N, C-alpha and C positions, 0 to 999 in steps of 0.2 A: 330241797336238795340236802344231802348229808353235810354236817359240819366238817370242816377240815381239822386236822390235829392241832393246828395253831389256834383256831377258834375255840376248840375244847379247852386247851391249856389256858387261854385268856379268861374264859368263863370260870374255870375252876379256881383261878388265881384271884378273881374278883369276889371279895368276901362281903361286899356291901349288900344291904337289904334290897337295893334296886337292881341288882345284877340280872335277875331273871327278867324283870320288866324291860330292861335295856335290850336284852336279846330279842324279846317279843317286838319291841319298837323297830329294831333293825330289820327283822324279818318282814314286818308290815311295810316298811319303806323300800324293801328290795324290789327291783324290777322282776325278779323271779316270782313274786307274789301273784302278779296278774297272770303269768303263764301257768301257775299251778291251779288257781281257782277258775280260770277260763275253761279248763277241760270239762268240768261238770256243767258249766253253762252251755257249752257247745253241744253236749249230749241233749240238753233240754231243747236247744234250738234246732236239733237234728242237722247240724252243720256238716256239709260234705263238699267235695270238689267235683262231684259228678251228679248227673240227673237221677240215677237209679233206674230200675226196671231193665228190660233186656238190652236196650241200646246203650244206656249208661255212659253217655258222652261226658267228657270233662267240660267244666265251665269255671269262670273266674268269680270267686266270692271271698277270696282270702282277706280282702280288706276288712270285711266284717269281723273275721277272727281277730285281726290286729286291733280293730276298734274295741272289742270286748276286753282284750288284754290291757289296752291303754286305759279304758274306763276303770277297771279294777285297780290298776296301779295309781291312777290319779285320785282315787277315792271318790269317784262320781257318786253323789247321792242316789240311792236305789230308786227313789221316785222318778228322778230325771232319767236314770238308766232304763226304766220301764217305758216311760213316755216316748223317749227318742227311738226305741226299737219298734214300738207299735205304730208311731205316727210322726216320726221325725220330719218326714217330707211335708207334713201339714202345718208345722210350726211356722209362725211369721218369720219371713226372711231366713228360711232354713239354710244352715251352713252345710258345706260338703260333708262334714263329720256327722251331722244329724241325719243326712240322707243315707250315708253309708250304714248307720245304725239300723235302718229299716230292712237290712239284709236278714234280720231275724226271721221274717216271714217270707223271704225269697229263697230260703234254704230248702223249701219243700220239694219233694220229688216231682219229676215231670215225665210223663209217659209219652214217648214219641214212637212207640211201636206202630207198625203199619196196621191200619184198621181201627185205631183208637180215635174216637171223635174228639176234636179239639174242645168242644163245649163239655163233654164228659170229663176230660182231663182237667179243665178249668174248675168245674164244680168240685171234683175230688180234691183239688188243691185248696179250695175254700173250706171244705170240710176239715181238712188237715189243720188249717189256720185256726178255725174255731176250736177244734178239739185240743190243739196244743195250747192255745190261750187259756182254755179252761183248766187244763192240767197244771201249767206252769204258774199262773197268776192267781188261780182260785182254788187249786187242789181239788178239782171236781172231775168226775167222769162224765163230762158234758156229752161225749159221743153217744151215750146211751139214749139221748133224746133226739138223735138224728133221724130215726125212723118211726118213733112213737114217743109218747110221754115217758119220762124216766120212771122206772119201776120202783125206785127206792128214795130218790132225792126229789126235792120240790122244784123240778124243772119240767115244763111242758114242752112238747114238740114246737109249739108256737114260740116259746121263749128261745129255743135253739135257733130258729130261723130269724128271729129278731137280732140275735148276735151275728148270725150269718150275714145279715144285711150290711153290717159294719165293714165286712171284708169283701163284699161282692162287687166292688167298683174298680177293680184293677183290670188292665187289659189282658188279652190272650198272651200267653208266653211262648207260643209255637207259631211257625209259619210253614205253609205248604211248599215243599221243594220239588216234588215229583209224584204224580199219581196219588197214591194214598199215603205217601211218605211226608212226615212233618219233622221239622228240626226245631230245637230249642233256640231262642234268640234273645230274650230280654224280658222286660226293659232293664237297662243298665245305665250307669253314668261313668264318665271318664274320671280317672284319678289324677290329681295334680302331678306334673312332672318336675324334676329338679330344675332349678332356675337356668342352668346352662343348657339343658335340653329344651326348655321352653323357648329360649332365645334362638336356638338353632332351628326349632320348628317354625317360629315366626318368620325367620329369614327364608326358609324353604317355601313357606306358604306365600310369601311375597313374590319369590321367583316364579312359583306356579301361577299366580294371578297374572303376572306379566306375560308369561308364555301363553296362557289362555286368551289374553287380550290380543296378542299377535296372531294367534290361531283364528280368532274371530275376524280380524282384519283381513287375513289371507283368504278366508272363505268368501269375503265380500269383494275379492280382487276383480280385476278388469278382464275383458274379453281377450285382450292382448296376451295375457299370461296363459289362457287356455290354448290359444293358437300356438304359442311357443312350446307348451307341453306336447301338443299333438305332433308338431314337427320333430321334437326329440324322440317321441315314440316311434314315428315312421322310420327314423334312422337307426333305431335299435330294436326293430320288430322281431329279430331272430330270438329264439328261445334261449335264455341264459344257460350257460354250461357250468356245471360243477366240476371242480378238480379234486379227485380222490387224493387224500393226504397219504404220503408214504410213511409207514409206521417204523420208527427206529427202535422203539422200546415200549414195553408194556409192563405195568406193575399193578398189583391188587393187594388189598389189605385182608382179604378173606382166605388166603392160602389156596387159591384155585390154580389150575394148570392152564396155560395159555398157548395158543399156536397162531402165528401170523400167516394167513392164507395168501394165495397168489393175487387175489383181488384187493389186498391190503385190509381186509377185514380181520378181526381178531376173534378166534373161536375160544371160548372159555369152557373148560371141562373140569372133571375131578370133583373136589369137595364143593358142596353147595352151602355156603355160610348163610346166616340169617341176614346180615348186612355186609356191604363191601363198598370199596371205593376203587374204581379203575382210573389209572393215570396213563394216558397215551402220549408218547413223545413222537412228534411227526415233523416232516419237512414238506415243502411245496415249491415248485418253480415259479409260483405267482409272486409278483413284485409287491402286491398289496392284498389284504384280506378285508372284505366288508361284511361277510356273513359266513356261518358254518352250518353244516348239516350233519346230524347224528342219525344213523340208520341202525335200527334193531332188526337184524335179519333172521331168517329161519335157516335151520341146518339139521341134517339127520342125526347129528350127535348131541343135539340139545333135546332134553325131555319133551316129548310131544311136538317136536320140530321147532318149538319156541314160539315167540321170541324170548319168553321168560324161562328161567331154569327151575323154579321152585316147585312146579306142579305140572305133570305131563298132560293133565286134562285142562286145567285152567292156567295156561302158561302165560300169566301176566308178569309184568315187571313194573316197578315204580322208580322212575328217575327223579330223585329228590332235588338235586341241584347240579347244574352244569357250570363249570368254571373254565375260562380260557386264559392262557398265559402266553406271552411272547418271551422266549429265552434268547437273549443276545449275550453270548459269552457267559459271564457269571451273573448277569443281571436278569432278573425275572420281573416282568411287568404284567399286572392283572389287566385284562381287556374286558371292559364292561359290556354286557349283552343286554339286548332289549328286543321288543317286537317278535316274540316267539310265535311260531305257527307249526302245525303238524297235519299229517294226513288224517288223523283221528285222535280224539281224546275222550277218555272215559268220563262220565258224568262226575263232577266234583273233583276230578283229577286232571284239570286242564293243563296243557303244555306251558302256559304262562307261569304256572307254579314251580316249574323247574328252574326259574331264575328269580324267584321272589325272596331269596335269602332265608327261607324257613325250611329247615330240614324235615319238618313234620308233614310237609305237603309234597307235591311232585306231579310228574306226568305219568299216566297209566293208560293202558289200552284194553281194559276189561271188556269182555264179550267179543272182542275181535282177535281171538287167539289163532295160532297157526298161520299167521300172515306176517309179511315184513311191514315195518312201519318206519316213518321218518319224522323228524322234527328239525326245524331250522330256526336260527337265531341271528339277528342282525347286530353288528357291532354298533355301539353308540357313535363311535367315530372310526372310519376305516383306518387300518394301521399299515404303514409302509414296512416292507421287509428288506433286510440286507442279506447279502450272501452269508450262508452259515447259520442264519437264524433258525430256531426251532419253534414249533407251535406245540404247546402242551394242553391237552384236553383232560379235565378231571370230571369224572362221572360219579357222583355220590348217590348211592342207593341205600337209603337209611331206613326203609319201612320195616324190614324184617321178614321172617318166614320164607327166605330164599327168593324174594321178588326181585331178581337181578337179571340182567341181559345176558343171553347166551352167545350171541355173535354180533359184534358191533363194528361199524365202519364210519369213518368221519371224512367229510369232504369240505372244501372251502370254495368261496366265490369271491372274485376280485373286482367285479364291476359295480355299476350303480345299484345299490341294494333295493331301490324303489322298483326296479324292473322285476324283482323276484315275485312280487305279489300281483303281477298283471296277468290275468287269465289269457289263455290262448285265443278265446273269442275276441277279446279287446284288441289283441295284437293284430288279428286278421282284419278287424274293422279299421284300425289305424293305417294298415298297409294298403287298403283299398284306394284306387284312384277316384272313385265316385262314392261319396257318403250321403245316403239319403237322410231325411229328417229323423226317421225312426232310429237309425244307427247313430246319428249325431247325438240324439238324446241319451242313448246308452253310454256313449263316450263322455258326455258332459256329466252324467250321474256318477260314472266311475271316477272321473277327474276330481269331482267334489270330495270323494272319499279318499282318493289316492294322490292328490296333488303333491309333487315332490317336496315343496316347501312345507306343506301340511304334515307329510310323513316325517320330515326332520323334526318339526315341532312336536309331533306326537311322540317321537322317540325321546326328545328332551323332557316332555311332560311325564312320560312313563318312568324315566330315570328319577325325576324329582319325586314322583309318587312312591317309588321303591325306597328312596331315602326317608320319606315321611313315614312309611310303614315301619321302618327299622326303629324309629323313635316314637312310634304310636303310643299314646298314653294307655296304660293298663286300664281295665274297666272292672266294675263290680256291680252286682245285682242290687237293685233298689226297688222299693214300692213306688208306684205311681197311681194317682187317682184319675179316673175318667172325668172328662168335663161334664158329661151327662150321666148321672147315676143310673145303674141298672135297676129295674124292678125286681123285687125279691118276693118269692112265693114259698109257702110251705111246700116241701116236696114229699108227696105221698110215698111212704115206705122208703124215703131217701132217694127216690128215683128221679133223676134230672129230667126225664121225659114225661113225668107225671106231676106237673105243678098244680097246687090247690090254691087256697086263698092267699091274697097278697098281704104282705106285712112290711113294716118299716123298721128302721134301725132303732132299737131301744133296749134297755136293760131287762133282764128277767124280772117278772113280777115280784119275786121274793125280795129283791133289793128295791124297795119302793123309794123313789126320790121325786121331788116336785117336778112337774112337767117343764120341759125346756131348761132344766138345770145345766145340761151339758149339750154341746153340739151333737147333732145326729150323724157323726162320722167317727173315724178311728181315733181322732184326737180327743173328741169328747169322751169316748169310751175309755181311752187311756187315762184321762184326767180323773174320771170317776174311780178307776182302779186304784189310784194312789191317794184317793181322798179318805177322809175320816169316816165316810159313809160305807166304805168297804172294809169289813172286819177280817177278811181272809188274807189279803196279800202279805201283810207283815208276818202273820203267823206261819203261813206256808213257806215264806222265804227263810225265816230264822230256823224253822224245823229242818230245812234242807241243809243249812250250814251245820247244825248240830249233828245231823246224820253223817256229813262228811268228816267231822272231827271225832265222833264217838263210834262210828260204824253202825249205829242204829238211831232212829229218830225218837223224839219225844212222842210223836205220832209215827208209828212204825210203818204206816202205809203213806209215805209222803206224797204219793200221787193222788190220794183219795182221802179227803177230810169228811166225806159224806157218811151216811149211815152204814154203808157196807165196809167202810174203813175201820181201823182200830182206833179206839179213843186214846187220848193222850195219857201217858203214864204219870206225867207231872203237869197237870193243866195250869197251875199257878205259875210254874216256871215258864211255860210257853207264853202265857199272857205277859209276864214280866219282860221276857226277851223281845216280844213284839212291841211293847210300849217303849222299851229302851231304844229300839231301832227308830221308831217314829220321833221320839222326843230328842234324839241326837242327830237331827238333820238326815235321817235315813242313812247313817254311816255304817257301812259294812265293817270297816276296820275297827270301829269302836265296839261293835257287838262281838266280833271275833276276839278282840283283846280281852273283853270281860270274861269270855268263856275260857280262854286258855290261862288266864290269871287265877281262875277259880281253884279251890282246893279239890273239887271234883275231878278236874282234868289232870291236876298235878299229882294224883295218887299213883302209887306203883301199880304196874300192870300184872304183877306176879299173881298167879292163881293158886290159892291153897285149896286143900280138899274141903275145908269148911265153906269157903266162898263158892266153890263149885256146887256144893249141895244146896246152899241157901239161895244162890242167884246164878244159875248156869249161864243165862243169856246176858248177864250184867244189866238187866232191865232196871235195877235199883242203883246202879253206878257205885257199887261197893268197891270197885277197883278201877284203875285207869284203863283207857282204851288200848286194845291191841288187836290188829287184824292185818291181812295181807294188803299191800299197796295196790293201787289200780295199775293198769297196764302201762300207761305212759310214765308213771312214777318209777316203776321197776326199771324201765329202760333208762330214764334220766338218771336215776340213782346209780346204776351200773356205769354209765358214761362218766358221771362226776367222780366216782371212786377210782375209775381207771385213769383219770386225768385227760380224757379225750374230749369231754363235753365242750361244745362250742356255745358261747353265750350270745351269739348273733341273734337278733330279734327281728321278727316281722318278715314281710315279703312273700313271694310266691312259695307254694308248698314244695317240699324237698323229697328226694327219693334216696333213702339209705339202702343198704344191701337187702335184696330180696331174691329168692331163687328165680331162675328164668322160667318164662312161659306161663306165669300165673294170670297175666292179663290176656294171653293169646286168644282164648276162646270166650272172652267176656265182651258182649256188646258188639257194635258195628264200628268199622273204621277206628279201631282202637290204637292209641299211641303206644309206643314201646316204653317199658320201664328201663330207664337209664340210670344205673347206680351212680350217685355223686362221687366225684373223684377228689373232692376238697372237703373243707370243714362242714359243708352242708350234710355230709354223711353222719356227722356227730352232733347234729342239732337236736333240740328237745322234741319229744314225741308229738307235741301239739302242732308242730310244723310239718309233719309227714303228710303227704298227699292222701286224701281220704276218698277212695273210690268205693261207692256203695256195694257194688256187686263183687268186689274183691278188695276189701280193706287190707291194710298192712298185716301180714300173716302173724307175726309174733305178738302184736297187740290183740288180735282176735283170740290167740291162745289163752290170754289172760282176761277174757270176758269183755273186751271192748265191743261196743255195739256196731252195727253197720250203718246206723243213723238214718235208716229209711223212715223212722218215726221218732217222736219225742221219747227220751229215756230219762226217768227221774232218778232211778237208782239202779246201778249195774248189779247183776248177780255176782256172786263170789264163789267160784267153783275151785275144786282141787282135782286135777287130772294128771295122768302120767305125761301127757303132751307138754304140760308146763315145765316139768323137770327136764324133758328132752330138749325143749326150746333153749332153756338156760345153759344146758350142757353142750349142745351141738349146733345151734344156730350160728352160722359164720359171723353174724354181727356181734353176738355175745362172745364168740371165740376171739374176735378182734379186740373186744373190750378186755378180755382176760389177758391178752398180750400187752395191752396198754397198762393194766394194773401191775403185771409182772415187771414191765419196764420201769414204772414209777417206784416200785419197791426197790429194785436194784440200783436205781439212780439216786434216790433221795433218803434211803435208810441212814440212821445215825452212824452205824458202822457196818462192816461187811460180814458179820457172823450170821449164821442162819437164824439164831435165836432173835437177834435184833431185827432182822428183816421180817420174821413172822409177827413179832409184836407190832411193828410199823404197819404191816398189812392188815392186822386186826383193827388198829386205830383208824385206818382209812375206811375199812368196809363197815364196821359196826360200832365205832366210837368207844371202844373199851379195850382193856388189857385182856389177853388170853389167859386161860387157866394153865396150870402146869400140864394137865392131861392134854389140852388142846395143842400146846407147844410140842409135846412129845409125839402126838399123832401126826402133825404136819412135818416134823423132823423125819419121822419114819417114811412119810410119803416122798420127801425130797431124796432120801437115800435110795428108795426104790426106783424113783424116776431116773436118777443118775445111772443106776445099774442098767435100767431098760434102754436108755439112750446110748449108753456105751456099746451095748450089744446090737442095737438097731439104729445106727447113725442116720439112716434115711428119715427117721421120725423127726429129726431136727429140721430138715428141709421142709417136710410136710407142715410142721407147725409154723415155720416162718412164712410159708405161702399164704397163711391166713391173713397176713397184712396186705390189704389192698392198696392201690395207688392213693396217695394222699396221707398215708399213715405217718405220723411224726417221726423224723429221723432221731435215732438215739445211739449213743456210743456204749452199747451193751453187747457182750459176747453172745452169739446166737445159741451156743450150747447151754449156757447158764439161763438164758431167757427161756429156752424150751423147757428146762427143768422147772423153773418158777411159774411157767404157764399153768401147770397142773395145780399148784398151790393157789394161784389167783383164781382158777376155775372153781375151786372148792370155796373160797371166800365169797365169790359172787353168788354161790348157790346156797349159802347158809340160810336157815330159817330166819335168823335175825336180820339178814340183809334185805330180804324182800317183805318183811313185816314192819309195820309202824306201831 
């Protein structure tokens, strides 16, 4: 991150010979260190928050990202860093942290497209693990030996499948859900909860165990209870009647038009928003309510007759959450719902998900379009109503794409809710004067499933389960070894359907070690990788760090140290750095400190005509490094300069501003991008959600990969789209407003000149030249003239501030003027180059 003016002033005032080293030590000790260096490692690990391929479903693996950041910040020795990622689960008494580390090889893509065989997918995943291991830890193009002997390097196809055997003992990561459809599922582990939530979870689990014990006892109850139930059923054998609620008011958040019809249904017309929330305020003559029914009706004014509004052909709706409130005067009481049922539910969109507390799920009726549908929900406890009480029903429809109900009606039931689930056939059997043995068996079977006491217990159990789900521990993907190892064969031409001779796990013949020196599993392989017998790991590792710092490696093909790669420009330096790493407890921070303390790094980056002619690519390091920052750094740098950057670390990925609709056509059952309305919008780029088929757009503009595969070195392009992103992306426009606010609030005095100087100090840590001051002064005057003539521009620029933008006591007109200057400062060549 860029230094603040105070840090620059303090450094310049420190005339001691240790001043520079102290700054280096402070940077190495900063928690920002891990966030910066983790980006490159996550490229290597092909870390993402989704599966990839056409379905590209989201999955949780952010704990691995946090583990990498923490490992770098703590100065974990690189040998330990490598072993834990490749085989942390196989270490003796493996800790949760060591298991989380194995997420390195669980970040691989997973193909759940219809028709893809699970074994084909699994084998492809193992291929990826072998190839990534070879690239990251050995600097080899190991994938060239997947189908045949390597054409250039000393690796045979048999060597490849010996390595394959190390990674061939993990379980399938998909399960069949319907027909030829498979879904990703694991394996995964639960992450620790905060102590308060752990205690709450234990108490709920105890309550659940007690209820389940009572449930079992009830199931074993006596004949007398069955006869009592049968008698009650005979006395209430009439079909339960629903009371339609009278609608007093209707509101929606989507700007729709509503009409209350004679049958007390509400017809919704006009605008079709992506998402909406309906709120119905109703009354009923019932003295108590024990259940409600929500009907999605058809109507000629609804596209395709409905019941959904968003598509006249596929007229689906998705009811995300149903909420019920009792309003007594000024008092509003939430009424808890359970035991959901419906006339029909779409696969994976069951009606029970309309009361699960998760707005990403819900009740849908896919494939059953053009028909009315109903759902009903039982109250956990019936509620007594007083005269004048109102019932408020909230219908949250959060899926997007206009999947909303076109005509809705709500009814209530005041009787025994257990009667609602009794089929007409059972009622008739119970009402019969003579019950034969066959009918009695049907009644007994139904009683076992519908016993009133059991139903009440089931409602209570369902309520506890809902509460447990709300504090369910997050999970992360981890490696797991099968109890019985798979047999591994050389695959002819790399085809999983064409196995040849059997092989066992062992090292390539090139790396000859005594037999049985290492265990024949991932842990043994990882221990060999970090041993003195492997000459490549240390060299490959320090070369990547050198590449990150200087923009080019000592070996300029950091992914390939083989015969087709480039030889090192300074082989003795590469050897020395590798030895320095090994002999200093594999300390990354030690090696980086040696590099940045060197006179080579501390040279000026100024490029003279003589240097350009003698060494245009700086292969001989005759000048200091200078190149454009990577995508995340450009964003983080701009956020820091603007004063908006949140230093919050870790946790679930975030969603900053992104244009609408980018996720709409990507994959199946896609979640909606919901722009953060708090500090999460201003967090560092490493925490942005990474969806492989649609990564965050502005990062992609600056050459961020999609991470479907291991990336050792990002390309560095220059395109018009990059300039357009920095100038026009609303996220960067908001940062420009932040910088303008910071300049106006914190400058030493209120003159334009002082403010321009302060802006330069914030953006590029130097004083502006006289020419630069004059140019920006001209821009200020031009902007003031433009805004005076077009005052609407002021409102347009102020609207760039989204909800959650920090409040500031700055005049809007002056802020709009300085917005242009801030935009220029954020777009300077010096601002985006290091």
